[in-house]
VONU-559834 format. One record per residue: residue number from 1; x, y, z of N, C-alpha, C, CB in turn. Coordinates in nm, 4 decimals, decimal comma, padded with zeros to 6 digits. Glycine has a CB too. Layout:
VONU-559834
NUM	X	Y	Z	X	Y	Z	X	Y	Z	X	Y	Z
...
END
This chain:
VONU-559834
1	01,0388	02,9154	-07,4865	00,9751	02,9469	-07,3610	00,9667	02,8219	-07,2745	00,8362	03,0064	-07,3844
2	00,9371	02,8375	-07,1531	00,9282	02,7231	-07,0630	00,7878	02,6668	-07,0582	00,9728	02,7620	-06,9236
3	00,7755	02,5722	-06,9739	00,6440	02,5123	-06,9591	00,5552	02,6026	-06,8770	00,6538	02,3741	-06,8948
4	00,4337	02,6100	-06,9115	00,3415	02,6955	-06,8371	00,2616	02,6114	-06,7391	00,2470	02,7715	-06,9329
5	00,2278	02,6724	-06,6298	00,1497	02,6056	-06,5262	00,0037	02,6382	-06,5504	00,1945	02,6492	-06,3827
6	-00,0741	02,5360	-06,5621	-00,2162	02,5599	-06,5854	-00,2839	02,6020	-06,4561	-00,2841	02,4345	-06,6431
7	-00,3962	02,6644	-06,4713	-00,4703	02,7102	-06,3537	-00,5265	02,5923	-06,2751	-00,5837	02,8045	-06,3952
8	-00,5492	02,4791	-06,3404	-00,6050	02,3633	-06,2712	-00,5064	02,3061	-06,1698	-00,6447	02,2555	-06,3718
9	-00,3763	02,3171	-06,1912	-00,2766	02,2626	-06,1002	-00,2621	02,3463	-05,9742	-00,1433	02,2520	-06,1699
10	-00,3118	02,4679	-05,9724	-00,2963	02,5555	-05,8564	-00,4249	02,5700	-05,7764	-00,2489	02,6917	-05,9006
11	-00,5151	02,4801	-05,7932	-00,6415	02,4903	-05,7192	-00,6163	02,4755	-05,5681	-00,7421	02,3818	-05,7682
12	-00,6912	02,5427	-05,4898	-00,6795	02,5359	-05,3439	-00,7718	02,4268	-05,2916	-00,7136	02,6731	-05,2782
13	-00,7463	02,3759	-05,1657	-00,8278	02,2668	-05,1117	-00,9743	02,3029	-05,0902	-00,7697	02,2211	-04,9825
14	-01,0073	02,4313	-05,0893	-01,1474	02,4654	-05,0662	-01,2317	02,4532	-05,1929	-01,1579	02,6060	-05,0113
15	-01,1660	02,4291	-05,3008	-01,2393	02,4054	-05,4244	-01,2440	02,2567	-05,4525	-01,1750	02,4810	-05,5423
16	-01,3404	02,2161	-05,5235	-01,3559	02,0743	-05,5553	-01,2448	02,0311	-05,6498	-01,4947	02,0463	-05,6180
17	-01,1558	01,9419	-05,6021	-01,0447	01,8944	-05,6827	-01,0575	01,7478	-05,7168	-00,9153	01,9186	-05,6115
18	-01,1357	01,6727	-05,6374	-01,1559	01,5318	-05,6660	-01,2906	01,4904	-05,6093	-01,0411	01,4451	-05,6071
19	-01,3398	01,3725	-05,6499	-01,4724	01,3330	-05,6044	-01,4818	01,3117	-05,4523	-01,5134	01,2070	-05,6751
20	-01,3727	01,2755	-05,3778	-01,3804	01,2451	-05,2353	-01,3465	01,3616	-05,1450	-01,2904	01,1327	-05,2039
21	-01,3427	01,4831	-05,1959	-01,3008	01,5956	-05,1122	-01,3965	01,6226	-04,9979	-01,2869	01,7195	-05,1959
22	-01,5271	01,6050	-05,0186	-01,6248	01,6333	-04,9134	-01,6101	01,5333	-04,7978	-01,7687	01,6287	-04,9706
23	-01,5912	01,4052	-04,8289	-01,5716	01,3037	-04,7252	-01,4431	01,3290	-04,6469	-01,5684	01,1636	-04,7875
24	-01,3397	01,3718	-04,7204	-01,2123	01,4032	-04,6540	-01,2308	01,5170	-04,5547	-01,1041	01,4403	-04,7578
25	-01,2964	01,6233	-04,5959	-01,3184	01,7369	-04,5052	-01,4051	01,6976	-04,3861	-01,3837	01,8532	-04,5805
26	-01,5086	01,6182	-04,4084	-01,5935	01,5741	-04,2976	-01,5138	01,4895	-04,1985	-01,7139	01,4942	-04,3507
27	-01,4265	01,4041	-04,2507	-01,3421	01,3213	-04,1639	-01,2465	01,4077	-04,0827	-01,2629	01,2191	-04,2472
28	-01,1876	01,5078	-04,1482	-01,0956	01,5980	-04,0765	-01,1684	01,6782	-03,9693	-01,0269	01,6939	-04,1750
29	-01,2903	01,7235	-03,9981	-01,3682	01,7961	-03,8974	-01,4025	01,7043	-03,7790	-01,4978	01,8533	-03,9603
30	-01,4341	01,5804	-03,8071	-01,4643	01,4850	-03,7000	-01,3407	01,4614	-03,6133	-01,5149	01,3511	-03,7589
31	-01,2239	01,4475	-03,6768	-01,1000	01,4294	-03,6002	-01,0703	01,5528	-03,5159	-00,9816	01,4001	-03,6945
32	-01,0973	01,6693	-03,5705	-01,0751	01,7935	-03,4963	-01,1664	01,8004	-03,3738	-01,0988	01,9157	-03,5874
33	-01,2918	01,7619	-03,3882	-01,3848	01,7610	-03,2750	-01,3395	01,6609	-03,1683	-01,5275	01,7269	-03,3229
34	-01,2917	01,5426	-03,2114	-01,2407	01,4433	-03,1164	-01,1200	01,4989	-03,0402	-01,2022	01,3127	-03,1899
35	-01,0309	01,5672	-03,1106	-00,9129	01,6253	-03,0465	-00,9532	01,7333	-02,9472	-00,8173	01,6832	-03,1518
36	-01,0524	01,8133	-02,9803	-01,1003	01,9169	-02,8880	-01,1608	01,8543	-02,7624	-01,2044	02,0071	-02,9575
37	-01,2359	01,7448	-02,7806	-01,2954	01,6765	-02,6652	-01,1865	01,6172	-02,5759	-01,3924	01,5656	-02,7118
38	-01,0832	01,5577	-02,6361	-00,9714	01,5038	-02,5569	-00,9000	01,6143	-02,4811	-00,8717	01,4297	-02,6473
39	-00,8795	01,7261	-02,5470	-00,8112	01,8380	-02,4818	-00,8927	01,8895	-02,3636	-00,7859	01,9518	-02,5823
40	-01,0232	01,8995	-02,3799	-01,1092	01,9446	-02,2713	-01,1042	01,8471	-02,1540	-01,2533	01,9611	-02,3206
41	-01,1065	01,7166	-02,1837	-01,0969	01,6150	-02,0799	-00,9644	01,6263	-02,0056	-01,1123	01,4751	-02,1403
42	-00,8544	01,6409	-02,0775	-00,7230	01,6519	-02,0141	-00,7113	01,7784	-01,9298	-00,6134	01,6500	-02,1199
43	-00,7727	01,8873	-01,9742	-00,7707	02,0098	-01,8944	-00,8463	01,9907	-01,7637	-00,8310	02,1264	-01,9736
44	-00,9635	01,9230	-01,7711	-01,0388	01,8960	-01,6481	-00,9590	01,8069	-01,5542	-01,1738	01,8306	-01,6806
45	-00,8945	01,7039	-01,6099	-00,8150	01,6118	-01,5294	-00,6990	01,6852	-01,4624	-00,7620	01,4964	-01,6163
46	-00,6313	01,7718	-01,5377	-00,5204	01,8488	-01,4817	-00,5689	01,9409	-01,3696	-00,4514	01,9311	-01,5917
47	-00,6852	01,9986	-01,3864	-00,7413	02,0870	-01,2832	-00,7737	02,0075	-01,1570	-00,8685	02,1585	-01,3356
48	-00,8325	01,8884	-01,1728	-00,8640	01,8052	-01,0566	-00,7374	01,7618	-00,9844	-00,9448	01,6824	-01,0989
49	-00,6346	01,7263	-01,0591	-00,5084	01,6855	-00,9968	-00,4432	01,8029	-00,9238	-00,4120	01,6288	-01,1026
50	-00,4526	01,9198	-00,9804	-00,3966	02,0388	-00,9148	-00,4691	02,0657	-00,7836	-00,4062	02,1623	-01,0075
51	-00,6023	02,0507	-00,7841	-00,6791	02,0712	-00,6612	-00,6432	01,9665	-00,5563	-00,8297	02,0668	-00,6907
52	-00,6260	01,8415	-00,5992	-00,5877	01,7359	-00,5047	-00,4504	01,7635	-00,4456	-00,5886	01,5985	-00,5735
53	-00,3584	01,8101	-00,5280	-00,2241	01,8430	-00,4793	-00,2298	01,9585	-00,3800	-00,1310	01,8787	-00,5967
54	-00,3124	02,0574	-00,4063	-00,3251	02,1691	-00,3128	-00,3841	02,1219	-00,1793	-00,4132	02,2803	-00,3739
55	-00,4808	02,0291	-00,1844	-00,5365	01,9751	-00,0592	-00,4289	01,9020	00,0201	-00,6548	01,8798	-00,0886
56	-00,3440	01,8261	-00,0505	-00,2363	01,7550	00,0187	-00,1361	01,8512	00,0799	-00,1652	01,6607	-00,0770
57	-00,1056	01,9572	00,0093	-00,0105	02,0561	00,0632	-00,0672	02,1245	00,1861	00,0250	02,1612	-00,0432
58	-00,1980	02,1532	00,1854	-00,2599	02,2180	00,3005	-00,2654	02,1251	00,4205	-00,3996	02,2655	00,2655
59	-00,2757	01,9944	00,3953	-00,2858	01,8976	00,5047	-00,1547	01,8876	00,5822	-00,3251	01,7598	00,4505
60	-00,0426	01,9172	00,5191	00,0866	01,9104	00,5864	00,1420	01,7695	00,5836	00,0746	01,9588	00,7301
61	00,2553	01,7509	00,6463	00,3179	01,6181	00,6466	00,2348	01,5203	00,7302	00,4627	01,6261	00,7015
62	00,2451	01,3922	00,6999	00,1686	01,2942	00,7785	00,2164	01,2920	00,9231	00,1809	01,1534	00,7167
63	00,1229	01,2692	01,0108	00,1560	01,2662	01,1530	00,1997	01,1267	01,1927	00,0361	01,3113	01,2384
64	00,2973	01,1167	01,2824	00,3395	00,9835	01,3261	00,2297	00,9175	01,4088	00,4702	00,9919	01,4077
65	00,2305	00,7868	01,4068	00,1314	00,7127	01,4836	00,1522	00,7370	01,6327	00,1391	00,5620	01,4517
66	00,0443	00,7495	01,7031	00,0493	00,7728	01,8466	00,0805	00,6395	01,9154	-00,0855	00,8342	01,8990
67	00,1736	00,6455	02,0094	00,2086	00,5242	02,0839	00,0881	00,4809	02,1670	00,3334	00,5480	02,1752
68	00,0526	00,3546	02,1532	-00,0607	00,3028	02,2286	-00,0140	00,2535	02,3647	-00,1309	00,1895	02,1512
69	-00,0972	00,2693	02,4647	-00,0607	00,2135	02,5950	-00,0642	00,0612	02,5861	-00,1564	00,2649	02,7073
70	00,0150	-00,0053	02,6680	00,0144	-00,1514	02,6622	-00,1243	-00,2044	02,6960	00,1195	-00,2106	02,7585
71	-00,1673	-00,3008	02,6168	-00,2991	-00,3579	02,6395	-00,2854	-00,4898	02,7143	-00,3739	-00,3783	02,5062
72	-00,3967	-00,5425	02,7511	-00,3976	-00,6720	02,8195	-00,3490	-00,7779	02,7217	-00,5404	-00,7073	02,8741
73	-00,2665	-00,8714	02,7689	-00,2219	-00,9783	02,6785	-00,3388	-01,0684	02,6405	-00,1096	-01,0619	02,7439
74	-00,3299	-01,1239	02,5212	-00,4346	-01,2144	02,4750	-00,4319	-01,3425	02,5588	-00,4168	-01,2468	02,3239
75	-00,5394	-01,4195	02,5563	-00,5397	-01,5454	02,6326	-00,4262	-01,6394	02,5897	-00,6745	-01,6166	02,6157
76	-00,3955	-01,6436	02,4599	-00,2861	-01,7289	02,4134	-00,1527	-01,6801	02,4682	-00,2820	-01,7326	02,2598
77	-00,1307	-01,5487	02,4667	-00,0066	-01,4936	02,5218	00,0037	-01,5228	02,6706	00,0012	-01,3422	02,4970
78	-00,1081	-01,5110	02,7404	-00,1078	-01,5399	02,8843	-00,0719	-01,6852	02,9098	-00,2446	-01,5078	02,9465
79	-00,1268	-01,7767	02,8308	-00,0948	-01,9190	02,8471	00,0539	-01,9445	02,8193	-00,1824	-02,0053	02,7530
80	00,1079	-01,8794	02,7189	00,2502	-01,8966	02,6866	00,3368	-01,8454	02,8010	00,2861	-01,8229	02,5552
81	00,3030	-01,7258	02,8526	00,3809	-01,6683	02,9625	00,3720	-01,7547	03,0877	00,3327	-01,5263	02,9935
82	00,2543	-01,8116	03,1149	00,2395	-01,8990	03,2319	00,3212	-02,0272	03,2145	00,0905	-01,9336	03,2551
83	00,3213	-02,0818	03,0920	00,3999	-02,2030	03,0670	00,5481	-02,1745	03,0853	00,3732	-02,2573	02,9254
84	00,5956	-02,0595	03,0358	00,7370	-02,0253	03,0508	00,7716	-01,9935	03,1959	00,7724	-01,9065	02,9616
85	00,6748	-01,9398	03,2716	00,7000	-01,9104	03,4132	00,7192	-02,0394	03,4926	00,5840	-01,8282	03,4729
86	00,6572	-02,1482	03,4490	00,6709	-02,2748	03,5218	00,8044	-02,3435	03,4920	00,5554	-02,3684	03,4863
87	00,8750	-02,2999	03,3931	01,0035	-02,3608	03,3558	01,1073	-02,2496	03,3357	00,9891	-02,4480	03,2253
88	01,1789	-02,2080	03,4396	01,2755	-02,0982	03,4272	01,3893	-02,1273	03,3295	01,3335	-02,0668	03,5622
89	01,4201	-02,2547	03,3068	01,5288	-02,2886	03,2142	01,4871	-02,2683	03,0691	01,5734	-02,4333	03,2354
90	01,3579	-02,2545	03,0438	01,3101	-02,2296	02,9085	01,2475	-02,3513	02,8452	01,4219	-02,1815	02,8229
91	01,1731	-02,3287	02,7397	01,1043	-02,4326	02,6638	01,1375	-02,4152	02,5166	00,9505	-02,4273	02,6871
92	01,1306	-02,5249	02,4443	01,1385	-02,5157	02,2985	00,9997	-02,4806	02,2469	01,1910	-02,6498	02,2345
93	00,9935	-02,4454	02,1216	00,8655	-02,4110	02,0604	00,7685	-02,5291	02,0708	00,8853	-02,3699	01,9124
94	00,8170	-02,6485	02,0434	00,7322	-02,7678	02,0476	00,6809	-02,7920	02,1894	00,8096	-02,8912	01,9971
95	00,7679	-02,7723	02,2899	00,7256	-02,7909	02,4292	00,6205	-02,6865	02,4683	00,8473	-02,7823	02,5243
96	00,6372	-02,5639	02,4200	00,5383	-02,4588	02,4506	00,4052	-02,4934	02,3860	00,5874	-02,3195	02,4015
97	00,4080	-02,5404	02,2596	00,2840	-02,5796	02,1921	00,2139	-02,6914	02,2680	00,3126	-02,6239	02,0481
98	00,2900	-02,7894	02,3181	00,2305	-02,9000	02,3947	00,1757	-02,8498	02,5270	00,3341	-03,0112	02,4194
99	00,2476	-02,7590	02,5932	00,2046	-02,7078	02,7229	00,0774	-02,6247	02,7092	00,3158	-02,6241	02,7868
100	00,0697	-02,5471	02,6033	-00,0477	-02,4625	02,5809	-00,1644	-02,5464	02,5300	-00,0153	-02,3494	02,4808
101	-00,1330	-02,6555	02,4617	-00,2376	-02,7437	02,4103	-00,2952	-02,6958	02,2789	-00,3478	-02,7569	02,5109
102	-00,2116	-02,6411	02,1926	-00,2582	-02,5929	02,0636	-00,1980	-02,6768	01,9510	-00,2226	-02,4444	02,0452
103	-00,2697	-02,6841	01,8427	-00,2172	-02,7551	01,7261	-00,1593	-02,6577	01,6242	-00,3270	-02,8399	01,6613
104	-00,1813	-02,5288	01,6439	-00,1263	-02,4306	01,5498	00,0195	-02,4046	01,5828	-00,2071	-02,2984	01,5537
105	00,1036	-02,3826	01,4812	00,2439	-02,3512	01,5079	00,2562	-02,2144	01,5742	00,3261	-02,3552	01,3777
106	00,3379	-02,2058	01,6753	00,3509	-02,0817	01,7524	00,4804	-02,0063	01,7223	00,3439	-02,1124	01,9005
107	00,5530	-02,0457	01,6179	00,6799	-01,9795	01,5879	00,6654	-01,8301	01,5674	00,7416	-02,0404	01,4657
108	00,5657	-01,7882	01,4911	00,5451	-01,6451	01,4661	00,5030	-01,5705	01,5916	00,4406	-01,6254	01,3580
109	00,4179	-01,6332	01,6720	00,3727	-01,5703	01,7970	00,4902	-01,5528	01,8926	00,2611	-01,6547	01,8639
110	00,5729	-01,6575	01,9036	00,6889	-01,6497	01,9937	00,7909	-01,5472	01,9440	00,7557	-01,7878	02,0071
111	00,8116	-01,5421	01,8128	00,9023	-01,4402	01,7582	00,8510	-01,3004	01,7894	00,9184	-01,4577	01,6060
112	00,7192	-01,2803	01,7779	00,6615	-01,1497	01,8098	00,6764	-01,1143	01,9564	00,5157	-01,1466	01,7718
113	00,6530	-01,2105	02,0430	00,6702	-01,1848	02,1873	00,8157	-01,1528	02,2200	00,6233	-01,3065	02,2701
114	00,9091	-01,2217	02,1538	01,0510	-01,1938	02,1775	01,0891	-01,0571	02,1207	01,1392	-01,3040	02,1149
115	01,0348	-01,0231	02,0043	01,0657	-00,8940	01,9422	01,0153	-00,7794	02,0286	01,0039	-00,8853	01,8017
116	00,8989	-00,7981	02,0909	00,8440	-00,6944	02,1788	00,8973	-00,7054	02,3215	00,6922	-00,7024	02,1802
117	00,9920	-00,7953	02,3407	01,0630	-00,8141	02,4666	00,9725	-00,8591	02,5805	01,1317	-00,6870	02,5052
118	00,8713	-00,9397	02,5475	00,7899	-01,0012	02,6516	00,8564	-01,1294	02,7007	00,6476	-01,0305	02,5994
119	00,9280	-01,1950	02,6106	01,0049	-01,3149	02,6456	01,1438	-01,2985	02,5867	00,9356	-01,4466	02,5929
120	01,2374	-01,3859	02,6283	01,3719	-01,3775	02,5710	01,4047	-01,5074	02,4988	01,4774	-01,3482	02,6809
121	01,4867	-01,4956	02,3994	01,5295	-01,6094	02,3200	01,6616	-01,6598	02,3768	01,5433	-01,5715	02,1691
122	01,6644	-01,7868	02,4159	01,7862	-01,8461	02,4710	01,8729	-01,9095	02,3626	01,7508	-01,9504	02,5760
123	01,8129	-01,9450	02,2553	01,8814	-02,0091	02,1437	01,7818	-02,0283	02,0322	01,9450	-02,1446	02,1855
124	01,8217	-02,1021	01,9296	01,7314	-02,1234	01,8174	01,6136	-02,2093	01,8628	01,8055	-02,1899	01,6985
125	01,4946	-02,1482	01,8631	01,3732	-02,2199	01,9008	01,3558	-02,2430	02,0483	01,3702	-02,3485	01,8335
126	01,4392	-02,1803	02,1332	01,4285	-02,1973	02,2785	01,3985	-02,0607	02,3395	01,5603	-02,2592	02,3396
127	01,2925	-02,0556	02,4191	01,2474	-01,9295	02,4768	01,2326	-01,9434	02,6270	01,1148	-01,8848	02,4138
128	01,2472	-01,8304	02,6958	01,2281	-01,8272	02,8403	01,1619	-01,6958	02,8757	01,3630	-01,8447	02,9167
129	01,1110	-01,6912	02,9955	01,0476	-01,5701	03,0454	01,1558	-01,4679	03,0784	00,9595	-01,6002	03,1699
130	01,1334	-01,3440	03,0423	01,2281	-01,2377	03,0789	01,2253	-01,2211	03,2306	01,1931	-01,1019	03,0068
131	01,3291	-01,1651	03,2838	01,3372	-01,1485	03,4291	01,2228	-01,0636	03,4830	01,4705	-01,0855	03,4676
132	01,1852	-00,9575	03,4114	01,0779	-00,8701	03,4583	00,9418	-00,9130	03,4050	01,1060	-00,7266	03,4176
133	00,9360	-01,0201	03,3240	00,8092	-01,0637	03,2661	00,7318	-01,1569	03,3576	00,8338	-01,1318	03,1345
134	00,7922	-01,2017	03,4652	00,7208	-01,2938	03,5531	00,5993	-01,2265	03,6146	00,8135	-01,3459	03,6631
135	00,6065	-01,0958	03,6341	00,4914	-01,0247	03,6883	00,3739	-01,0300	03,5923	00,5277	-00,8800	03,7187
136	00,4017	-01,0241	03,4608	00,2945	-01,0311	03,3613	00,2323	-01,1687	03,3619	00,3469	-00,9971	03,2212
137	00,3115	-01,2723	03,3754	00,2586	-01,4092	03,3758	00,1710	-01,4324	03,4976	00,3730	-01,5119	03,3728
138	00,2009	-01,3616	03,6058	00,1203	-01,3773	03,7272	00,0012	-01,2862	03,7299	00,2034	-01,3527	03,8484
139	-00,0171	-01,2066	03,6228	-00,1354	-01,1218	03,6134	-00,1087	-00,9745	03,6406	-00,2386	-01,1706	03,7081
140	00,0125	-00,9374	03,6728	00,0440	-00,7974	03,6969	00,0640	-00,7219	03,5672	00,1675	-00,7854	03,7832
141	00,0691	-00,5922	03,5769	00,0895	-00,5076	03,4593	00,2367	-00,4859	03,4340	00,0192	-00,3735	03,4761
142	00,2743	-00,4844	03,3038	00,4119	-00,4492	03,2673	00,4290	-00,2990	03,2774	00,4469	-00,4986	03,1242
143	00,5530	-00,2575	03,2960	00,5807	-00,1150	03,2994	00,5965	-00,0623	03,1605	00,7043	-00,0854	03,3809
END
């Protein structure tokens, strides 16, 4: 005959099989509770994200920025335009800084004025008043 299987080898986990079975079950129940809490948290998070997405969809696409009317030039811009108006051939950045009487570098300011077409660039570091900008230097409004 073959070997027989004893009843002790077929015990189920709900019966006491070793001294640490109770601690093992308590640990597994604790892990199960932690997993349930994580699942509940993730469900709440998913619900909040879904609501936020629905709010964004209802809002529609972002609106483009409204074009602002031209504002009054700053005092520094006015001084730069007046200095350039006094020299139609143009000034270098260093000459403009000396004429305005500032110690701060004006390269970024001059680049911005040229980019917005308030002044024109004659060459590297050389700027002049635009043909239609003389009215602004004299206090008139640009179109």
